[in-house]
All heavy atoms as an XYZ file, in Angstrom:
951
protein
N    -241.295     75.986     61.436
C    -242.653     76.421     61.646
C    -242.659     77.669     62.495
O    -241.967     77.847     63.435
C    -243.434     75.314     62.407
C    -244.894     75.589     62.459
S    -245.979     74.209     62.711
C    -245.474     73.080     61.546
N    -243.515     78.650     62.060
C    -243.570     79.999     62.694
C    -244.929     80.145     63.333
O    -245.960     79.914     62.689
C    -243.396     81.103     61.718
C    -241.971     80.993     61.074
C    -243.615     82.478     62.339
C    -241.787     81.888     59.803
N    -244.983     80.487     64.629
C    -246.263     80.767     65.356
C    -246.652     82.165     64.974
O    -245.897     83.112     65.268
C    -246.092     80.565     66.811
C    -247.424     80.768     67.585
C    -247.285     80.766     69.049
C    -246.741     79.501     69.654
N    -246.727     79.550     71.151
N    -247.878     82.342     64.449
C    -248.365     83.590     64.083
C    -249.359     84.234     65.139
O    -249.423     85.421     65.247
C    -249.058     83.596     62.742
C    -248.160     83.242     61.507
C    -249.052     83.026     60.284
C    -247.195     84.312     61.282
N    -250.106     83.312     65.801
C    -251.048     83.803     66.788
C    -251.408     82.628     67.710
O    -251.367     81.482     67.300
C    -252.320     84.381     66.130
N    -251.848     82.984     68.914
C    -252.299     81.944     69.877
C    -253.341     82.523     70.720
O    -253.276     83.707     71.163
C    -251.123     81.453     70.698
C    -251.517     80.344     71.668
C    -250.336     79.687     72.380
O    -249.162     80.138     72.159
O    -250.593     78.661     73.069
N    -254.361     81.716     71.026
C    -255.368     82.113     72.029
C    -255.529     80.935     72.991
O    -254.785     80.009     72.992
C    -256.670     82.368     71.332
O    -257.182     81.181     70.740
N    -256.548     80.986     73.799
C    -256.803     79.944     74.811
C    -256.978     78.581     74.149
O    -256.482     77.611     74.652
C    -258.006     80.347     75.629
C    -258.302     79.420     76.800
C    -259.379     80.043     77.671
N    -260.540     80.508     76.880
C    -261.687     79.884     76.760
N    -261.930     78.699     77.392
N    -262.644     80.437     76.005
N    -257.652     78.530     73.021
C    -257.997     77.259     72.403
C    -257.394     76.971     71.065
O    -257.522     75.813     70.552
C    -259.546     77.137     72.237
C    -260.268     77.097     73.618
O    -259.973     76.232     74.395
N    -261.073     78.079     73.819
N    -256.673     77.963     70.503
C    -256.120     77.764     69.168
C    -254.677     78.322     69.064
O    -254.324     79.272     69.689
C    -256.995     78.535     68.107
C    -258.436     78.096     68.156
C    -259.375     78.847     68.841
C    -258.837     76.905     67.481
C    -260.748     78.441     68.872
C    -260.171     76.535     67.548
C    -261.117     77.327     68.263
O    -262.465     76.925     68.236
N    -253.935     77.716     68.072
C    -252.665     78.272     67.645
C    -252.627     78.306     66.136
O    -253.020     77.314     65.449
C    -251.484     77.398     68.142
C    -251.476     77.314     69.675
C    -250.136     77.940     67.598
C    -250.449     76.311     70.214
N    -252.165     79.405     65.558
C    -252.046     79.545     64.080
C    -250.506     79.553     63.809
O    -249.794     80.346     64.391
C    -252.658     80.853     63.520
C    -254.168     80.828     63.800
C    -252.376     80.954     62.035
C    -254.855     82.142     63.457
N    -250.139     78.659     62.891
C    -248.737     78.583     62.436
C    -248.614     78.551     60.986
O    -249.594     78.281     60.285
C    -248.043     77.320     63.008
O    -248.737     76.113     62.487
C    -248.004     77.238     64.533
N    -247.410     78.879     60.445
C    -247.184     78.798     59.023
C    -245.874     78.088     58.759
O    -244.948     78.145     59.538
C    -247.242     80.165     58.357
O    -246.037     80.870     58.627
N    -245.791     77.426     57.659
C    -244.604     76.805     57.156
C    -244.718     76.619     55.656
O    -245.715     76.074     55.153
C    -244.443     75.386     57.842
C    -243.207     74.715     57.496
C    -242.918     73.513     58.364
O    -243.887     72.856     58.785
O    -241.741     73.192     58.590
N    -243.774     77.143     54.959
C    -243.692     77.050     53.470
C    -245.018     77.419     52.785
O    -245.655     76.672     52.083
C    -243.288     75.605     53.072
C    -242.035     75.141     53.689
C    -242.039     74.070     54.537
C    -240.827     75.800     53.416
C    -240.865     73.639     55.145
C    -239.673     75.391     54.012
C    -239.634     74.274     54.844
O    -238.489     73.863     55.432
N    -245.507     78.646     53.108
C    -246.676     79.221     52.456
C    -247.986     78.610     52.928
O    -249.042     79.018     52.444
C    -246.557     79.228     50.933
C    -245.335     79.962     50.452
C    -245.233     80.048     48.931
O    -245.818     79.226     48.244
O    -244.494     80.896     48.437
N    -247.977     77.607     53.761
C    -249.152     76.920     54.226
C    -249.459     77.401     55.663
O    -248.554     77.510     56.477
C    -249.012     75.408     54.208
O    -248.770     75.012     52.887
C    -250.279     74.743     54.713
N    -250.765     77.625     55.976
C    -251.181     78.150     57.283
C    -251.998     77.020     57.983
O    -252.851     76.446     57.362
C    -252.051     79.361     57.224
C    -252.403     79.879     58.627
C    -251.299     80.487     56.482
N    -251.588     76.681     59.190
C    -252.291     75.644     59.983
C    -252.970     76.214     61.210
O    -252.486     77.160     61.789
C    -251.279     74.560     60.397
C    -250.631     73.871     59.195
O    -251.360     73.209     58.491
N    -249.315     74.033     59.051
N    -254.057     75.563     61.631
C    -254.726     75.893     62.809
C    -254.658     74.649     63.712
O    -255.112     73.598     63.319
C    -256.226     76.263     62.537
C    -257.118     76.482     63.787
C    -256.714     77.824     64.475
C    -258.584     76.446     63.405
N    -254.048     74.848     64.889
C    -254.112     73.797     65.893
C    -255.260     73.994     66.837
O    -255.418     75.099     67.410
C    -252.813     73.750     66.643
C    -252.726     72.709     67.698
C    -251.492     72.728     68.544
O    -250.434     73.158     68.072
O    -251.578     72.347     69.723
N    -256.100     73.009     66.993
C    -257.254     73.067     67.932
C    -256.768     72.344     69.142
O    -256.604     71.095     69.161
C    -258.504     72.393     67.323
C    -258.823     73.060     65.974
C    -259.648     72.515     68.270
C    -259.811     72.316     65.140
N    -256.442     73.064     70.170
C    -255.742     72.551     71.338
C    -256.540     71.419     72.051
O    -255.912     70.359     72.367
C    -255.427     73.631     72.398
C    -254.477     74.677     71.888
C    -254.248     75.740     72.995
C    -253.308     76.794     72.573
N    -253.178     77.827     73.648
N    -257.831     71.625     72.315
C    -258.519     70.584     73.080
C    -258.820     69.335     72.308
O    -259.289     68.383     72.883
C    -259.807     71.178     73.686
C    -260.794     71.603     72.619
O    -260.582     71.545     71.478
N    -261.986     72.076     73.070
N    -258.602     69.310     71.035
C    -258.833     68.136     70.180
C    -257.505     67.531     69.755
O    -257.528     66.483     69.119
C    -259.626     68.468     68.943
C    -261.007     68.948     69.201
C    -261.691     69.186     67.896
N    -262.984     69.743     68.112
C    -263.851     69.952     67.151
N    -263.561     69.669     65.866
N    -265.053     70.528     67.429
N    -256.429     68.199     70.014
C    -255.125     67.721     69.531
C    -255.186     67.500     68.001
O    -254.762     66.464     67.506
C    -254.720     66.448     70.226
C    -253.334     66.511     70.758
O    -252.678     67.554     70.641
N    -252.821     65.452     71.279
N    -255.792     68.431     67.285
C    -256.035     68.392     65.867
C    -255.428     69.587     65.188
O    -255.509     70.686     65.710
C    -257.534     68.322     65.597
C    -257.940     68.293     64.143
C    -259.473     68.382     63.983
O    -260.207     68.590     64.894
N    -259.901     68.122     62.792
N    -254.843     69.359     63.968
C    -254.284     70.461     63.208
C    -254.860     70.308     61.768
O    -254.858     69.276     61.154
C    -252.770     70.398     63.110
O    -252.256     70.454     64.498
C    -252.186     71.484     62.344
N    -255.330     71.488     61.251
C    -255.894     71.528     59.906
C    -255.274     72.685     59.124
O    -254.877     73.673     59.725
C    -257.439     71.640     59.908
C    -257.887     72.909     60.655
C    -258.059     70.402     60.481
C    -259.355     73.273     60.413
N    -255.323     72.613     57.827
C    -254.888     73.682     56.914
C    -255.974     74.673     56.799
O    -257.152     74.289     56.476
C    -254.466     73.146     55.591
C    -253.269     72.179     55.714
C    -254.184     74.316     54.601
C    -252.922     71.458     54.466
N    -255.647     75.965     57.097
C    -256.686     77.029     56.951
C    -256.289     78.104     55.919
O    -256.994     79.064     55.774
C    -257.017     77.688     58.300
C    -255.771     78.407     58.885
C    -257.609     76.715     59.254
C    -256.125     79.295     60.041
N    -255.235     77.857     55.144
C    -254.858     78.741     54.110
C    -253.563     78.436     53.463
O    -252.730     77.704     53.970
N    -253.391     79.070     52.267
C    -252.044     79.026     51.631
C    -251.859     80.442     50.977
O    -252.821     81.103     50.583
C    -251.912     77.892     50.625
C    -252.809     77.994     49.449
O    -252.945     79.058     48.837
O    -253.438     77.024     49.061
N    -250.619     80.865     50.951
C    -250.288     82.178     50.454
C    -249.109     82.171     49.535
O    -248.124     81.385     49.787
C    -249.933     83.109     51.649
C    -251.131     83.456     52.510
C    -251.670     82.644     53.451
C    -251.752     84.705     52.316
C    -252.688     82.964     54.233
C    -252.820     85.061     53.086
C    -253.315     84.190     54.033
N    -249.142     82.940     48.437
C    -248.023     83.183     47.653
C    -247.087     84.031     48.489
O    -247.424     85.120     48.984
C    -248.369     83.897     46.393
C    -247.166     84.308     45.551
C    -246.503     83.363     44.824
C    -246.709     85.643     45.583
C    -245.381     83.713     44.062
C    -245.580     85.961     44.835
C    -244.964     84.969     44.130
O    -243.810     85.306     43.378
N    -245.830     83.544     48.696
C    -245.024     84.165     49.724
C    -245.577     83.711     51.042
O    -246.590     83.048     51.116
N    -244.919     83.986     52.070
C    -245.427     83.567     53.373
C    -246.417     84.540     53.974
O    -246.294     85.761     53.709
C    -244.279     83.316     54.371
C    -243.413     82.131     53.990
O    -243.952     81.172     53.540
O    -242.180     82.235     54.129
N    -247.384     84.094     54.770
C    -248.273     85.095     55.429
C    -247.356     85.861     56.441
O    -246.404     85.349     56.955
C    -249.245     84.153     56.178
C    -248.558     82.867     56.330
C    -247.687     82.690     55.167
N    -247.811     87.081     56.724
C    -247.008     87.894     57.576
C    -247.681     88.240     58.912
O    -246.993     88.627     59.860
C    -246.621     89.211     56.895
S    -248.005     90.255     56.480
N    -249.023     87.976     59.010
C    -249.759     88.307     60.197
C    -250.943     87.456     60.361
O    -251.535     86.952     59.402
C    -250.110     89.840     60.168
C    -251.073     90.154     59.037
C    -250.641     90.390     61.470
N    -251.353     87.221     61.607
C    -252.568     86.507     61.923
C    -253.169     87.035     63.195
O    -252.538     87.655     64.001
C    -252.272     84.993     62.051
N    -254.489     86.752     63.309
C    -255.196     87.245     64.469
C    -256.315     86.279     64.780
O    -256.969     85.795     63.909
C    -255.809     88.660     64.151
C    -256.786     89.244     65.135
C    -256.231     90.522     65.629
C    -258.092     89.458     64.549
N    -256.525     85.968     66.068
C    -257.667     85.166     66.540
C    -258.602     86.150     67.259
O    -258.150     86.825     68.161
C    -257.201     83.982     67.424
C    -256.230     83.156     66.667
C    -258.381     83.209     67.881
C    -255.484     82.111     67.528
N    -259.858     86.106     66.891
C    -260.770     87.095     67.478
C    -260.823     86.864     69.025
O    -260.652     85.791     69.523
C    -262.175     86.979     66.887
O    -262.801     85.771     67.233
N    -261.231     87.971     69.728
C    -261.259     87.970     71.152
C    -262.258     86.863     71.669
O    -262.005     86.281     72.731
C    -261.684     89.338     71.718
C    -260.626     90.361     71.461
C    -261.070     91.781     71.729
O    -262.193     91.933     72.296
O    -260.334     92.727     71.440
N    -263.331     86.693     70.869
C    -264.374     85.662     71.347
C    -264.086     84.279     70.674
O    -264.921     83.409     70.798
C    -265.730     86.169     71.039
C    -266.046     86.377     69.526
O    -265.102     86.252     68.727
O    -267.181     86.702     69.167
N    -263.069     84.165     69.956
C    -262.664     82.915     69.294
C    -263.712     82.354     68.346
O    -263.897     81.185     68.214
C    -262.254     81.858     70.319
C    -261.005     82.132     71.081
C    -260.500     81.036     71.963
O    -261.344     80.253     72.490
O    -259.291     80.851     72.050
N    -264.374     83.270     67.593
C    -265.353     82.837     66.608
C    -264.755     82.848     65.185
O    -265.316     82.199     64.297
C    -266.603     83.682     66.625
O    -266.215     85.111     66.381
C    -267.399     83.568     67.934
N    -263.626     83.577     65.018
C    -262.968     83.605     63.704
C    -261.499     83.919     63.848
O    -261.055     84.386     64.905
C    -263.630     84.645     62.745
C    -263.479     86.075     63.237
C    -262.360     86.832     62.889
C    -264.444     86.686     64.008
C    -262.239     88.176     63.334
C    -264.343     87.971     64.430
C    -263.222     88.694     64.074
N    -260.751     83.660     62.824
C    -259.389     84.054     62.777
C    -259.057     84.613     61.411
O    -259.867     84.379     60.449
C    -258.421     82.946     63.113
S    -258.410     81.573     61.991
N    -258.037     85.423     61.250
C    -257.613     85.986     60.007
C    -256.177     85.744     59.814
O    -255.363     85.768     60.768
C    -257.892     87.494     60.035
C    -259.260     87.936     60.305
C    -259.271     88.630     61.665
C    -259.676     88.875     59.267
N    -255.780     85.556     58.576
C    -254.382     85.437     58.176
C    -254.141     86.352     56.998
O    -254.924     86.355     56.087
C    -253.994     83.990     57.854
C    -252.509     83.903     57.543
C    -254.400     83.052     58.972
N    -253.129     87.140     57.047
C    -252.813     88.157     56.016
C    -251.423     88.036     55.427
O    -250.469     87.560     56.089
N    -251.327     88.454     54.201
C    -250.110     88.529     53.442
C    -250.534     88.846     52.038
O    -250.839     90.007     51.751
N    -250.700     87.857     51.185
C    -251.278     88.038     49.845
C    -252.788     88.033     50.057
O    -253.458     87.051     50.014
C    -250.866     86.826     48.951
C    -251.585     86.783     47.657
C    -251.766     85.338     47.188
O    -251.510     84.369     47.855
O    -252.263     85.257     46.046
N    -253.337     89.239     50.457
C    -254.735     89.287     50.794
C    -254.995     88.730     52.198
O    -254.056     88.619     52.999
N    -256.262     88.461     52.464
C    -256.648     87.951     53.780
C    -257.561     86.730     53.604
O    -258.398     86.706     52.677
C    -257.400     89.014     54.570
C    -256.456     90.054     55.069
C    -258.139     88.444     55.788
C    -257.073     91.177     55.938
N    -257.382     85.744     54.437
C    -258.321     84.664     54.598
C    -258.979     84.810     55.934
O    -258.274     84.877     56.978
C    -257.656     83.290     54.475
C    -257.045     83.097     53.053
C    -258.656     82.184     54.773
C    -256.253     81.846     52.918
N    -260.311     84.889     55.990
C    -261.046     84.898     57.237
C    -261.590     83.445     57.368
O    -262.304     83.008     56.533
C    -262.168     85.921     57.199
C    -261.659     87.319     56.931
C    -263.009     85.881     58.519
C    -262.757     88.335     56.602
N    -261.189     82.815     58.490
C    -261.629     81.427     58.702
C    -262.462     81.446     59.986
O    -262.061     81.904     61.039
C    -260.345     80.542     58.907
C    -260.730     79.098     58.991
C    -260.820     78.313     57.838
C    -261.063     78.499     60.220
C    -261.085     76.969     57.886
C    -261.382     77.142     60.286
C    -261.377     76.368     59.130
O    -261.745     75.057     59.209
N    -263.707     80.857     59.873
C    -264.613     80.817     60.995
C    -264.322     79.578     61.881
O    -264.323     78.460     61.363
C    -266.041     80.840     60.527
C    -266.363     82.149     59.771
C    -266.267     82.235     58.360
C    -266.506     83.332     60.477
C    -266.484     83.384     57.712
C    -266.729     84.555     59.809
C    -266.695     84.608     58.426
O    -266.846     85.730     57.739
N    -264.182     79.829     63.159
C    -263.799     78.811     64.105
C    -265.061     78.055     64.629
O    -265.568     78.329     65.728
C    -263.010     79.396     65.278
C    -261.670     80.074     64.806
C    -261.054     80.823     65.955
C    -260.747     79.068     64.216
N    -265.550     77.133     63.773
C    -266.753     76.396     64.132
C    -266.656     75.018     63.415
O    -266.029     74.888     62.373
C    -267.998     77.138     63.651
C    -268.010     77.413     62.146
C    -269.013     78.429     61.700
O    -269.505     79.182     62.549
N    -269.249     78.494     60.426
N    -267.327     74.023     64.028
C    -267.396     72.714     63.348
C    -268.129     72.858     62.047
O    -269.051     73.694     61.930
C    -268.141     71.736     64.246
C    -267.295     71.200     65.383
O    -266.126     70.922     65.034
O    -267.742     71.097     66.539
N    -267.682     72.170     61.012
C    -266.820     70.944     60.999
C    -265.374     71.154     60.772
O    -264.618     70.178     60.541
C    -267.386     70.181     59.843
C    -267.797     71.218     58.848
C    -268.285     72.418     59.709
N    -264.856     72.416     60.902
C    -263.441     72.712     60.665
C    -262.914     72.107     59.402
O    -262.015     71.323     59.349
C    -262.583     72.257     61.846
C    -262.829     73.108     63.069
C    -263.664     72.679     64.124
C    -262.179     74.330     63.232
C    -263.919     73.443     65.217
C    -262.342     75.140     64.348
C    -263.280     74.700     65.347
N    -263.450     72.456     58.285
C    -263.086     72.085     56.944
C    -261.769     72.645     56.562
O    -261.463     73.782     56.830
C    -264.061     72.485     55.883
O    -265.381     72.047     56.233
N    -260.933     71.799     55.905
C    -259.625     72.319     55.415
C    -259.806     73.260     54.248
O    -260.632     73.018     53.343
C    -258.684     71.158     55.045
C    -258.188     70.421     56.247
C    -256.837     69.762     56.082
O    -256.440     69.576     54.919
O    -256.217     69.468     57.088
N    -259.059     74.335     54.295
C    -259.087     75.333     53.190
C    -258.666     74.775     51.854
O    -257.721     73.979     51.793
C    -258.112     76.447     53.584
C    -257.908     77.461     52.447
C    -258.795     78.464     52.258
C    -256.817     77.357     51.610
C    -258.642     79.361     51.191
C    -256.590     78.223     50.570
C    -257.544     79.225     50.405
O    -257.343     80.152     49.331
N    -259.361     75.233     50.856
C    -259.043     74.858     49.460
C    -259.112     76.149     48.616
O    -260.167     76.798     48.611
C    -259.938     73.811     48.864
C    -259.888     72.488     49.589
C    -260.907     71.532     49.035
O    -261.272     71.547     47.878
N    -261.407     70.625     49.901
N    -258.038     76.450     47.920
C    -258.020     77.701     47.098
C    -259.091     77.542     45.963
O    -259.223     76.476     45.488
C    -256.649     77.868     46.502
C    -256.407     79.257     45.834
C    -255.038     79.419     45.290
N    -254.141     79.986     46.286
C    -253.949     81.265     46.382
N    -254.531     82.184     45.677
N    -253.055     81.727     47.300
N    -259.676     78.668     45.682
C    -260.738     78.752     44.600
C    -261.894     77.880     44.918
O    -262.587     77.453     43.903
C    -260.142     78.396     43.261
C    -258.989     79.354     42.848
O    -259.122     80.572     43.072
N    -257.912     78.867     42.295
N    -262.168     77.607     46.126
C    -263.426     76.846     46.524
C    -264.223     77.729     47.477
O    -263.685     78.326     48.347
C    -263.030     75.552     47.260
C    -264.284     74.915     47.776
C    -262.297     74.634     46.320
N    -265.496     77.879     47.161
C    -266.405     78.671     48.044
C    -266.883     77.791     49.215
O    -267.236     76.631     49.051
C    -267.609     79.107     47.226
O    -268.443     79.887     47.942
N    -266.837     78.391     50.386
C    -267.233     77.660     51.574
C    -267.781     78.643     52.651
O    -267.416     79.805     52.684
C    -266.002     76.940     52.157
O    -266.327     76.386     53.417
N    -268.657     78.118     53.459
C    -269.191     78.940     54.574
C    -268.116     78.958     55.719
O    -268.240     79.735     56.652
C    -270.474     78.328     55.117
C    -271.619     78.491     54.167
C    -272.891     77.926     54.779
C    -274.006     78.119     53.734
N    -275.307     77.609     54.208
N    -267.048     78.133     55.624
C    -266.051     78.074     56.618
C    -265.039     79.174     56.568
O    -264.425     79.568     57.501
C    -265.300     76.717     56.567
C    -264.377     76.379     57.733
C    -265.138     75.887     58.916
O    -265.888     74.966     58.787
N    -264.954     76.542     60.055
N    -264.850     79.765     55.315
C    -263.927     80.797     55.137
C    -264.342     81.767     54.055
O    -265.206     81.424     53.233
C    -262.527     80.306     54.810
C    -262.413     79.580     53.504
C    -262.330     80.052     52.245
C    -262.502     78.103     53.293
N    -262.302     79.121     51.284
C    -262.416     77.879     51.899
C    -262.633     77.069     54.160
C    -262.426     76.612     51.364
C    -262.624     75.776     53.607
C    -262.592     75.588     52.262
N    -263.720     82.925     54.045
C    -263.890     83.853     52.852
C    -262.553     84.532     52.672
O    -261.756     84.634     53.569
C    -265.018     84.839     53.082
C    -264.967     85.760     54.230
C    -266.247     86.643     54.272
C    -266.198     87.548     55.504
N    -267.489     88.300     55.564
N    -262.348     85.038     51.471
C    -261.135     85.609     51.087
C    -261.350     87.075     50.643
O    -262.392     87.421     50.152
C    -260.452     84.849     49.961
C    -260.185     83.428     50.343
C    -259.639     82.571     49.220
O    -258.380     82.621     49.050
O    -260.450     81.918     48.560
N    -260.364     87.909     50.824
C    -260.364     89.272     50.462
C    -259.059     89.679     49.922
O    -257.983     89.312     50.479
C    -260.756     90.147     51.653
C    -260.740     91.609     51.310
C    -261.703     92.341     50.738
C    -259.671     92.520     51.618
N    -261.299     93.637     50.598
C    -260.080     93.785     51.149
C    -258.420     92.434     52.208
C    -259.271     94.920     51.245
C    -257.615     93.534     52.309
C    -258.074     94.771     51.814
N    -258.999     90.335     48.739
C    -257.787     90.853     48.185
C    -256.876     89.775     47.610
O    -255.632     89.921     47.596
N    -257.426     88.641     47.229
C    -256.633     87.530     46.775
C    -256.980     87.120     45.325
O    -256.840     85.971     44.920
C    -256.773     86.342     47.653
C    -256.201     86.590     49.023
C    -256.530     85.491     50.008
N    -256.301     84.127     49.567
C    -255.127     83.473     49.729
N    -254.135     84.068     50.295
N    -255.025     82.198     49.297
N    -257.447     88.062     44.542
C    -257.832     87.806     43.138
C    -256.861     88.512     42.210
O    -255.721     88.783     42.647
C    -259.240     88.207     42.908
C    -259.582     89.616     43.343
O    -258.631     90.393     43.523
O    -260.758     89.935     43.475
N    -257.288     88.874     41.023
C    -256.393     89.593     40.096
C    -255.988     90.974     40.669
O    -255.015     91.519     40.172
C    -257.064     89.726     38.702
C    -258.316     90.532     38.662
C    -259.574     89.740     39.019
O    -259.526     88.517     39.192
O    -260.648     90.389     39.159
N    -256.688     91.478     41.633
C    -256.337     92.764     42.216
C    -255.775     92.523     43.674
O    -256.348     92.998     44.664
C    -257.547     93.663     42.337
C    -258.087     93.987     40.963
O    -257.309     94.348     40.086
N    -259.375     93.942     40.796
N    -254.689     91.723     43.739
C    -254.111     91.368     45.016
C    -253.772     92.569     45.901
O    -253.229     93.501     45.424
C    -252.841     90.513     44.837
O    -253.243     89.318     44.062
C    -252.245     90.069     46.157
N    -254.164     92.467     47.149
C    -253.811     93.480     48.210
C    -252.714     92.847     49.065
O    -252.981     91.733     49.614
C    -255.034     93.881     49.008
C    -256.203     94.370     48.210
C    -254.612     94.897     50.116
C    -255.949     95.678     47.406
N    -251.610     93.528     49.327
C    -250.589     92.959     50.136
C    -250.733     93.559     51.518
O    -250.704     94.759     51.731
C    -249.199     93.259     49.590
C    -248.992     92.519     48.332
C    -249.176     92.978     47.037
C    -248.646     91.177     48.211
N    -248.970     91.969     46.133
C    -248.606     90.831     46.852
C    -248.376     90.113     49.120
C    -248.317     89.571     46.355
C    -248.095     88.838     48.619
C    -248.062     88.602     47.264
N    -250.952     92.720     52.490
C    -251.387     93.063     53.860
C    -250.102     93.158     54.756
O    -249.308     92.218     54.761
C    -252.393     92.040     54.457
C    -252.675     92.347     55.886
C    -253.646     92.053     53.603
N    -250.032     94.232     55.513
C    -248.903     94.401     56.440
C    -249.394     94.171     57.902
O    -248.626     93.628     58.707
C    -248.407     95.848     56.351
C    -247.685     96.172     55.103
C    -246.330     95.480     54.991
O    -245.635     95.409     55.979
O    -245.978     95.003     53.864
N    -250.628     94.483     58.202
C    -251.128     94.330     59.595
C    -252.609     94.224     59.589
O    -253.290     94.747     58.737
C    -250.712     95.595     60.445
C    -250.863     95.328     61.907
O    -250.695     94.211     62.411
N    -251.255     96.327     62.614
N    -253.104     93.467     60.583
C    -254.603     93.429     60.803
C    -254.868     93.615     62.301
O    -254.036     93.219     63.136
C    -255.202     92.092     60.334
C    -254.441     90.874     60.898
C    -255.345     92.036     58.858
C    -254.960     89.563     60.436
N    -255.931     94.307     62.604
C    -256.284     94.611     63.984
C    -257.749     94.447     64.180
O    -258.550     94.925     63.325
C    -255.819     96.065     64.296
C    -256.036     96.456     65.676
C    -255.483     97.844     65.893
O    -254.823     98.468     65.050
N    -255.722     98.415     67.092
N    -258.162     93.820     65.237
C    -259.613     93.668     65.555
C    -260.134     94.996     66.127
O    -259.569     95.436     67.118
C    -259.868     92.530     66.407
C    -261.362     92.246     66.682
C    -261.632     91.044     67.501
O    -260.732     90.235     67.815
N    -262.920     90.785     67.752
N    -261.215     95.544     65.548
C    -261.792     96.780     66.068
C    -262.874     96.433     67.095
O    -262.947     96.957     68.166
C    -262.350     97.638     64.952
C    -261.239     97.952     63.922
C    -263.046     98.879     65.472
C    -260.077     98.713     64.516
N    -263.751     95.481     66.716
C    -264.740     94.947     67.560
C    -265.129     93.593     67.057
O    -264.401     93.028     66.282
C    -265.968     95.909     67.662
C    -266.622     96.168     66.354
O    -266.561     95.331     65.430
O    -267.153     97.304     66.211
N    -266.247     92.964     67.494
C    -266.564     91.658     67.129
C    -267.066     91.545     65.653
O    -267.170     90.399     65.155
C    -267.605     91.094     68.052
C    -267.176     90.903     69.517
C    -268.349     90.386     70.308
C    -265.980     90.020     69.586
N    -267.254     92.690     64.989
C    -267.692     92.652     63.600
C    -266.702     93.214     62.588
O    -266.808     92.943     61.404
C    -268.985     93.439     63.447
C    -270.183     92.800     64.136
C    -271.448     93.527     63.807
O    -271.696     93.937     62.674
O    -272.269     93.727     64.762
N    -265.796     94.044     63.017
C    -264.907     94.760     62.106
C    -263.464     94.576     62.412
O    -263.067     94.512     63.616
C    -265.213     96.256     62.140
C    -266.554     96.648     61.502
C    -267.693     96.756     62.278
C    -266.649     96.798     60.124
C    -268.891     96.988     61.729
C    -267.880     97.071     59.578
C    -268.985     97.206     60.367
N    -262.662     94.542     61.348
C    -261.190     94.572     61.512
C    -260.639     95.710     60.687
O    -261.299     96.188     59.791
C    -260.584     93.234     60.975
C    -260.911     92.983     59.511
C    -260.963     92.101     61.847
C    -260.047     91.936     58.854
N    -259.452     96.150     61.050
C    -258.793     97.199     60.232
C    -257.554     96.521     59.596
O    -256.777     95.882     60.308
C    -258.339     98.323     61.140
C    -257.619     99.425     60.362
C    -257.317    100.562     61.263
O    -256.482    100.371     62.195
O    -257.810    101.670     61.056
N    -257.445     96.720     58.327
C    -256.321     96.134     57.535
C    -255.397     97.259     57.085
O    -255.853     98.264     56.626
C    -256.858     95.361     56.311
C    -255.717     94.855     55.461
C    -257.825     94.258     56.710
N    -254.123     97.129     57.330
C    -253.099     98.028     56.825
C    -252.380     97.365     55.666
O    -251.876     96.247     55.819
C    -252.092     98.417     57.911
O    -252.780     98.950     59.041
C    -251.118     99.445     57.372
N    -252.403     98.013     54.493
C    -251.758     97.467     53.313
C    -250.301     97.929     53.197
O    -249.872     98.798     53.958
C    -252.488     97.889     52.025
O    -252.320     99.323     51.858
C    -254.003     97.607     52.136
N    -249.595     97.321     52.299
C    -248.165     97.646     52.108
C    -247.990     99.118     51.644
O    -246.895     99.670     51.784
C    -247.475     96.679     51.162
C    -247.980     96.717     49.760
O    -249.102     97.196     49.545
O    -247.288     96.219     48.849
N    -249.021     99.699     51.096
C    -248.919    101.137     50.736
C    -249.285    102.074     51.867
O    -249.313    103.283     51.690
C    -249.864    101.411     49.525
O    -251.262    101.214     49.895
N    -249.597    101.512     53.012
C    -249.904    102.299     54.187
C    -251.366    102.707     54.317
O    -251.721    103.374     55.274
N    -252.155    102.174     53.383
C    -253.629    102.527     53.483
C    -254.325    101.631     54.520
O    -254.025    100.438     54.611
C    -254.188    102.197     52.082
C    -255.671    102.615     51.952
C    -256.157    102.437     50.507
C    -257.614    102.797     50.444
N    -258.061    102.600     49.014
N    -255.234    102.240     55.317
C    -255.997    101.495     56.267
C    -257.416    101.245     55.723
O    -258.052    102.182     55.264
C    -256.050    102.190     57.605
C    -254.719    102.205     58.330
O    -253.958    101.319     58.084
N    -254.549    103.171     59.183
N    -257.878    100.033     55.787
C    -259.148     99.645     55.220
C    -259.991     98.921     56.333
O    -259.413     98.025     57.001
C    -259.050     98.753     54.020
C    -258.230     99.420     52.935
C    -260.359     98.288     53.524
C    -257.691     98.507     51.884
N    -261.231     99.296     56.503
C    -262.130     98.612     57.462
C    -262.845     97.520     56.742
O    -263.422     97.757     55.692
C    -263.096     99.585     58.091
C    -262.462    100.650     58.940
S    -261.858    100.026     60.487
C    -263.397     99.934     61.394
N    -262.915     96.326     57.286
C    -263.625     95.176     56.734
C    -264.626     94.604     57.742
O    -264.259     94.505     58.945
C    -262.694     94.086     56.332
C    -261.742     94.289     55.145
C    -260.896     93.023     54.958
C    -262.535     94.605     53.904
N    -265.781     94.280     57.265
C    -266.739     93.547     58.146
C    -266.452     92.060     58.072
O    -266.299     91.528     56.936
C    -268.183     93.870     57.684
C    -269.211     93.255     58.608
C    -270.585     93.646     58.251
C    -271.585     92.896     59.000
N    -272.258     93.592     60.069
N    -266.329     91.428     59.209
C    -266.063     90.021     59.251
C    -267.316     89.230     58.950
O    -267.441     88.308     58.343
C    -265.501     89.609     60.639
C    -265.201     88.139     60.712
C    -264.244     90.456     60.931
């Protein structure tokens, strides 16, 4: 198991293409994503309202109850996906710019701003 990110209340780990979120104060772990190939980067927002995991595109997961487990090809208010369709974007890095925007660096070196 690889730790990708940690904050005061959460830990993001990956193992065999699956991404897990540990909710520390509940002693609970849920699946928040799966990736073709392993994810390479994760980020928990400064205010702990969302997290992002990148590799084969990005999954933005909102840190709020009911903490539903991620399911591929399912629409949910708990998460959204970017660059994970027929036009896959391979993510190298993600950085939080402020509480609304992130900057994504792709494997081609291109930087893209996304609204969370």
